[in-house]
DRENDO-1510 file (C-alpha; in Angstrom, 1 decimal, always signed):
<recs>
REC; n; res; u; v; w
REC; 1; MET; +31.7; -19.9; +1.1 .
REC; 2; SER; +31.5; -22.7; -1.3 .
REC; 3; GLU; +31.3; -22.4; -5.2 .
REC; 4; HIS; +28.4; -25.0; -5.0 .
REC; 5; LEU; +26.1; -23.1; -2.9 .
REC; 6; ARG; +24.4; -20.0; -4.2 .
REC; 7; LEU; +22.5; -17.4; -2.3 .
REC; 8; GLU; +19.9; -15.3; -4.0 .
REC; 9; PHE; +17.6; -12.5; -3.0 .
REC; 10; ASP; +14.3; -11.5; -4.5 .
REC; 11; ASP; +12.4; -8.7; -2.8 .
REC; 12; ARG; +11.7; -10.2; +0.7 .
REC; 13; LEU; +12.6; -13.7; -0.2 .
REC; 14; ALA; +15.9; -15.5; +0.0 .
REC; 15; THR; +17.0; -18.7; -1.6 .
REC; 16; ILE; +19.9; -21.0; -0.9 .
REC; 17; VAL; +20.5; -23.0; -4.1 .
REC; 18; ILE; +22.5; -26.3; -3.8 .
REC; 19; ASP; +24.3; -26.2; -7.2 .
REC; 20; ARG; +26.5; -29.4; -7.7 .
REC; 21; GLY; +24.7; -31.1; -10.3 .
REC; 22; ALA; +27.6; -33.3; -11.5 .
REC; 23; LYS; +27.4; -35.1; -8.0 .
REC; 24; ARG; +23.6; -35.0; -7.7 .
REC; 25; ASN; +24.1; -32.1; -5.2 .
REC; 26; ALA; +26.1; -34.3; -2.8 .
REC; 27; LEU; +27.3; -31.9; +0.1 .
REC; 28; SER; +31.0; -31.6; +0.5 .
REC; 29; LEU; +32.4; -30.7; +3.9 .
REC; 30; ASP; +33.2; -27.1; +2.5 .
REC; 31; MET; +29.3; -26.9; +1.6 .
REC; 32; TRP; +28.3; -27.9; +5.1 .
REC; 33; ARG; +30.7; -25.3; +6.4 .
REC; 34; ALA; +29.3; -22.6; +4.2 .
REC; 35; ILE; +25.6; -23.0; +5.2 .
REC; 36; PRO; +25.8; -21.1; +8.5 .
REC; 37; GLY; +27.4; -18.1; +6.7 .
REC; 38; HIS; +24.7; -18.0; +4.1 .
REC; 39; VAL; +22.1; -18.3; +6.7 .
REC; 40; GLU; +23.7; -15.4; +8.7 .
REC; 41; ARG; +23.6; -13.2; +5.4 .
REC; 42; VAL; +19.9; -14.0; +5.1 .
REC; 43; ARG; +19.4; -12.7; +8.5 .
REC; 44; GLU; +21.4; -9.6; +7.9 .
REC; 45; ARG; +19.5; -8.7; +4.8 .
REC; 46; GLY; +16.2; -8.8; +6.6 .
REC; 47; ALA; +14.5; -11.4; +4.4 .
REC; 48; ARG; +11.1; -12.6; +5.5 .
REC; 49; VAL; +11.2; -16.2; +4.2 .
REC; 50; LEU; +14.2; -18.5; +3.2 .
REC; 51; ILE; +13.7; -21.2; +0.5 .
REC; 52; VAL; +16.4; -24.0; +0.2 .
REC; 53; ARG; +16.4; -25.9; -3.1 .
REC; 54; GLY; +18.5; -27.8; -5.5 .
REC; 55; GLY; +18.1; -28.4; -9.3 .
REC; 56; ASP; +17.1; -31.8; -10.8 .
REC; 57; ASP; +17.9; -33.2; -7.3 .
REC; 58; PHE; +17.7; -31.7; -3.8 .
REC; 59; SER; +20.7; -33.5; -2.5 .
REC; 60; ALA; +22.0; -37.0; -2.5 .
REC; 61; GLY; +23.4; -36.4; +0.9 .
REC; 62; ALA; +27.0; -36.0; +2.2 .
REC; 63; ASP; +29.8; -36.6; -0.3 .
REC; 64; ILE; +30.9; -40.0; +0.9 .
REC; 65; SER; +34.1; -39.9; -1.3 .
REC; 66; GLU; +35.4; -37.5; +1.4 .
REC; 67; PHE; +34.9; -39.9; +4.2 .
REC; 68; GLY; +38.1; -41.8; +3.8 .
REC; 69; THR; +40.1; -38.6; +4.3 .
REC; 70; LEU; +38.0; -35.8; +5.9 .
REC; 71; ARG; +35.9; -38.1; +8.1 .
REC; 72; SER; +38.7; -40.6; +9.0 .
REC; 73; GLY; +39.1; -41.7; +12.6 .
REC; 74; ILE; +37.2; -40.6; +15.6 .
REC; 75; ASP; +38.5; -37.0; +15.5 .
REC; 76; GLY; +37.8; -36.6; +11.8 .
REC; 77; ALA; +34.3; -38.0; +12.2 .
REC; 78; ARG; +33.7; -35.5; +15.2 .
REC; 79; ARG; +34.8; -32.6; +13.1 .
REC; 80; TYR; +32.7; -33.7; +10.2 .
REC; 81; ALA; +29.7; -34.2; +12.4 .
REC; 82; GLU; +30.0; -30.8; +14.0 .
REC; 83; ALA; +30.0; -29.2; +10.6 .
REC; 84; VAL; +26.9; -31.0; +9.7 .
REC; 85; HIS; +25.2; -30.2; +13.0 .
REC; 86; ALA; +26.1; -26.5; +12.7 .
REC; 87; ALA; +24.5; -26.4; +9.3 .
REC; 88; GLY; +21.3; -27.8; +10.6 .
REC; 89; CYS; +21.3; -25.6; +13.7 .
REC; 90; ALA; +21.8; -22.5; +11.5 .
REC; 91; LEU; +18.5; -23.4; +9.6 .
REC; 92; THR; +16.5; -24.4; +12.6 .
REC; 93; THR; +17.4; -21.3; +14.6 .
REC; 94; LEU; +16.7; -18.7; +11.9 .
REC; 95; GLU; +13.9; -16.6; +13.1 .
REC; 96; ILE; +12.0; -16.5; +9.8 .
REC; 97; PRO; +10.2; -19.4; +8.2 .
REC; 98; THR; +12.2; -21.8; +5.9 .
REC; 99; ILE; +10.8; -23.9; +3.0 .
REC; 100; ALA; +12.6; -26.9; +1.4 .
REC; 101; ALA; +11.6; -27.2; -2.2 .
REC; 102; ILE; +12.5; -30.9; -2.9 .
REC; 103; THR; +13.0; -32.4; -6.3 .
REC; 104; GLY; +14.7; -35.6; -7.4 .
REC; 105; VAL; +16.8; -37.5; -4.6 .
REC; 106; CYS; +16.7; -36.2; -1.0 .
REC; 107; VAL; +18.7; -38.8; +0.8 .
REC; 108; GLY; +20.9; -38.8; +4.0 .
REC; 109; GLY; +22.3; -35.3; +4.5 .
REC; 110; GLY; +19.8; -34.0; +2.0 .
REC; 111; CYS; +17.1; -35.2; +4.3 .
REC; 112; GLU; +18.9; -33.6; +7.1 .
REC; 113; ILE; +18.8; -30.2; +5.4 .
REC; 114; ALA; +15.1; -30.6; +4.4 .
REC; 115; LEU; +14.2; -31.7; +8.0 .
REC; 116; ALA; +15.8; -28.6; +9.3 .
REC; 117; CYS; +13.4; -26.4; +7.4 .
REC; 118; ASP; +10.0; -25.6; +8.7 .
REC; 119; ILE; +8.0; -26.7; +5.6 .
REC; 120; ARG; +8.8; -29.3; +2.9 .
REC; 121; VAL; +7.2; -29.1; -0.6 .
REC; 122; ALA; +8.2; -32.1; -2.7 .
REC; 123; ALA; +7.9; -33.3; -6.4 .
REC; 124; ALA; +5.8; -36.3; -6.9 .
REC; 125; ASP; +8.8; -38.2; -8.3 .
REC; 126; SER; +11.1; -37.4; -5.5 .
REC; 127; ARG; +12.8; -40.1; -3.4 .
REC; 128; PHE; +13.8; -40.0; +0.2 .
REC; 129; GLY; +15.9; -42.0; +2.5 .
REC; 130; ILE; +18.0; -41.7; +5.5 .
REC; 131; THR; +20.9; -44.2; +5.2 .
REC; 132; PRO; +23.4; -44.2; +8.2 .
REC; 133; ALA; +22.7; -47.9; +8.6 .
REC; 134; ASN; +24.2; -48.4; +5.2 .
REC; 135; LEU; +27.4; -46.8; +6.3 .
REC; 136; GLY; +28.0; -47.8; +10.0 .
REC; 137; ILE; +27.2; -44.4; +11.2 .
REC; 138; VAL; +24.9; -43.3; +14.1 .
REC; 139; TYR; +22.6; -40.5; +13.1 .
REC; 140; HIS; +23.1; -37.2; +15.1 .
REC; 141; PHE; +20.8; -36.8; +18.2 .
REC; 142; ASP; +19.3; -33.4; +17.0 .
REC; 143; SER; +18.7; -34.7; +13.4 .
REC; 144; THR; +17.0; -37.9; +14.8 .
REC; 145; ARG; +14.9; -35.6; +17.0 .
REC; 146; ARG; +13.8; -33.6; +14.0 .
REC; 147; LEU; +12.9; -36.8; +12.2 .
REC; 148; VAL; +10.8; -38.1; +15.2 .
REC; 149; GLU; +9.1; -34.7; +15.4 .
REC; 150; ALA; +8.1; -35.1; +11.6 .
REC; 151; VAL; +7.1; -38.7; +11.4 .
REC; 152; GLY; +6.7; -40.0; +14.9 .
REC; 153; PRO; +8.9; -42.6; +16.5 .
REC; 154; ALA; +7.6; -45.8; +14.9 .
REC; 155; TRP; +8.3; -44.4; +11.3 .
REC; 156; ALA; +11.6; -42.8; +12.4 .
REC; 157; LYS; +12.8; -46.3; +13.5 .
REC; 158; GLN; +11.7; -47.9; +10.2 .
REC; 159; ILE; +13.4; -45.2; +8.2 .
REC; 160; LEU; +16.7; -45.4; +10.2 .
REC; 161; PHE; +16.7; -49.2; +10.7 .
REC; 162; SER; +16.0; -50.1; +7.1 .
REC; 163; GLY; +17.9; -47.4; +5.3 .
REC; 164; ASP; +15.3; -47.9; +2.6 .
REC; 165; ILE; +14.6; -45.4; -0.3 .
REC; 166; PHE; +10.9; -44.4; -0.4 .
REC; 167; ASP; +8.7; -42.4; -2.6 .
REC; 168; ALA; +7.0; -39.0; -2.3 .
REC; 169; ALA; +3.6; -40.6; -1.7 .
REC; 170; THR; +5.0; -42.4; +1.4 .
REC; 171; ALA; +6.8; -39.3; +2.6 .
REC; 172; LEU; +3.6; -37.4; +2.5 .
REC; 173; ARG; +1.6; -40.1; +4.1 .
REC; 174; VAL; +4.0; -40.4; +7.1 .
REC; 175; GLY; +4.4; -36.7; +7.6 .
REC; 176; LEU; +7.9; -36.1; +6.2 .
REC; 177; VAL; +6.8; -33.6; +3.7 .
REC; 178; ASN; +3.9; -31.1; +3.8 .
REC; 179; GLU; +2.9; -31.1; +0.0 .
REC; 180; VAL; +3.5; -33.1; -3.1 .
REC; 181; HIS; +3.1; -31.5; -6.6 .
REC; 182; PRO; +4.4; -32.4; -10.1 .
REC; 183; ALA; +8.0; -31.8; -10.4 .
REC; 184; ALA; +7.8; -28.8; -12.8 .
REC; 185; GLU; +5.5; -27.0; -10.3 .
REC; 186; VAL; +7.5; -27.4; -7.1 .
REC; 187; ARG; +9.8; -24.3; -7.4 .
REC; 188; ASP; +6.9; -22.1; -8.2 .
REC; 189; ARG; +4.7; -23.6; -5.4 .
REC; 190; ALA; +7.4; -22.9; -2.9 .
REC; 191; VAL; +7.9; -19.4; -4.0 .
REC; 192; THR; +4.1; -18.8; -4.0 .
REC; 193; LEU; +3.9; -20.1; -0.5 .
REC; 194; ALA; +6.9; -18.1; +0.6 .
REC; 195; ARG; +5.5; -14.9; -0.9 .
REC; 196; ARG; +2.1; -15.5; +0.9 .
REC; 197; ILE; +3.9; -15.9; +4.2 .
REC; 198; ALA; +6.0; -12.8; +3.6 .
REC; 199; THR; +2.8; -10.9; +3.2 .
REC; 200; ARG; +1.7; -11.8; +6.8 .
REC; 201; ALA; +2.4; -9.9; +10.0 .
REC; 202; ALA; +6.1; -10.7; +10.8 .
REC; 203; VAL; +5.7; -10.4; +14.6 .
REC; 204; SER; +2.9; -12.9; +14.2 .
REC; 205; VAL; +4.8; -15.5; +12.1 .
REC; 206; ARG; +8.0; -14.9; +14.2 .
REC; 207; GLY; +5.9; -15.6; +17.4 .
REC; 208; ALA; +4.3; -18.7; +16.0 .
REC; 209; LYS; +7.6; -20.1; +15.0 .
REC; 210; THR; +9.0; -19.6; +18.4 .
REC; 211; ILE; +6.0; -21.0; +20.3 .
REC; 212; VAL; +5.7; -24.2; +18.1 .
REC; 213; GLY; +9.5; -24.8; +18.8 .
REC; 214; ARG; +8.8; -24.3; +22.5 .
REC; 215; ILE; +5.9; -26.8; +22.4 .
REC; 216; VAL; +8.0; -29.3; +20.6 .
REC; 217; ASP; +10.8; -29.0; +23.0 .
REC; 218; GLY; +8.4; -29.4; +26.0 .
REC; 219; GLU; +8.8; -25.9; +27.3 .
REC; 220; PRO; +6.1; -24.3; +29.4 .
REC; 221; GLY; +3.6; -21.8; +28.1 .
REC; 222; ASP; +3.5; -19.5; +31.2 .
REC; 223; ASP; +7.2; -18.5; +30.7 .
REC; 224; PRO; +7.9; -14.7; +30.8 .
REC; 225; ALA; +9.6; -15.2; +27.3 .
REC; 226; VAL; +6.2; -16.3; +25.9 .
REC; 227; THR; +4.3; -13.4; +27.4 .
REC; 228; ALA; +7.0; -11.1; +26.1 .
REC; 229; LEU; +5.9; -12.3; +22.6 .
REC; 230; TYR; +2.3; -11.4; +23.2 .
REC; 231; ASP; +3.3; -8.0; +24.5 .
REC; 232; GLU; +5.6; -7.4; +21.5 .
REC; 233; ALA; +2.8; -8.2; +19.0 .
REC; 234; THR; +0.3; -6.0; +20.9 .
REC; 235; ALA; +2.7; -3.0; +20.9 .
REC; 236; SER; +3.8; -3.4; +17.2 .
REC; 237; ALA; +2.9; -1.3; +14.3 .
REC; 238; GLU; +1.8; -4.5; +12.5 .
REC; 239; TYR; -1.0; -4.9; +15.1 .
REC; 240; ALA; -2.2; -1.4; +14.6 .
REC; 241; GLU; -2.1; -1.9; +10.8 .
REC; 242; GLY; -3.9; -5.2; +11.0 .
REC; 243; VAL; -6.8; -3.8; +13.1 .
REC; 244; SER; -6.9; -0.7; +11.0 .
REC; 245; ALA; -7.1; -2.7; +7.7 .
REC; 246; PHE; -9.7; -5.0; +9.0 .
REC; 247; MET; -11.9; -2.1; +10.3 .
REC; 248; SER; -11.5; -0.3; +6.8 .
REC; 249; GLY; -12.2; -3.5; +4.8 .
REC; 250; ARG; -8.8; -3.6; +3.0 .
REC; 251; PRO; -5.9; -6.0; +3.0 .
REC; 252; PRO; -3.2; -5.2; +5.6 .
REC; 253; ARG; +0.2; -3.8; +4.4 .
REC; 254; PHE; +2.8; -5.4; +6.5 .
</recs>
């Protein structure tokens, strides 16, 4: 675990807080390595939604001051990249919905974390950029794929080729973020959205996340694994409750 990552639970919600304000929440190697463990704890606790947030800033990216030592040489660069990749995979493979609540700067590795989340809610004054072209680094394949999924290939190329920093209005227009709100409202909006999702049938949300992922990956819809999702939902107590609530004219209790 890292002293600069905090895991909080509130009822059915979990939050990973990036807490390294003195370095604008730059992510050290220890922080990257700690993320999968936090995600596993979220899974073990049975949370329904995970929020990832920072403070004044979401994250200024990887801590480049470590690159001369911990990311030195081909072997060091590979080990560092493996830690970053494992953090992103931990978030993308988590079965429950994930929401990035973005404030301030969200650059480089910060964007990597945000793009690994399902939904991104941003402050109107937040700033974005993915800057490997400023450092002589080739962005990881899976991270690039997530960027292309969000903004399409043309904008992914512009973002990666230029290394430019751009505003929240642009991020919203190109599809990098889902919503933009005044900075003071971002955290509450993320929590409100998370709580709403947490009231929905978990079997439906989990199935939707799985199917969307399969569509993005180009997998077929007639696979037995997809049929199993339909069958699981039909046999679930949540389905019975949903139908009963509808027939009774009351909200369902999932």
